[in-house]
N, C-alpha and C positions, 0 to 999 in steps of 0.2 A: 158539245159542250167546248167553250173556249177557255184556254188557260190565261190568267191575267198576268201581266208583267208586274214587277215590284212597284213601279211608278203608279200604275193603274190601281194596285191594291192600296197605296197610301191615300189615294184621292177618294176612296169610298167613304161617305158620310153616313154613319148610322144614327139611331134615335138615342143617343147617350144623354145623360144628365150633366148639366154644367155645374160649376161650383156654386153659382148664385141659386140654382134650382135646390141643391142639397141644403144650402144655408137657409132658404126660405122654408123648406120642409121641417127642418130641425127648429127653427124659431116658431114655426105654427105648433108643433107638438109641445114645446116648451110652454107656450102661451096657454094651450088647453090644459096642460097638467097643472099650471098655476091657477087657472080659473076653478078647475075641479077641486084642488086643495083648499082654496079660499071658500068654497061653498061647503065642503065637508067638514073643515076644522076652523071655524072663524075664530081669530084671536081679537081681543081688544087692543086698541092703540096704546101704546105706553108712553 
């Protein structure tokens, strides 16, 4: 087993989420909650 140097450790790219991916997931959840709320409790337009 080889030990990696600090520079080599910094260059490792893993499967992390980007900020845009997190924002997209949150937006999707918010949209689905809104659709479910609209179907479960429909309100008349005022």
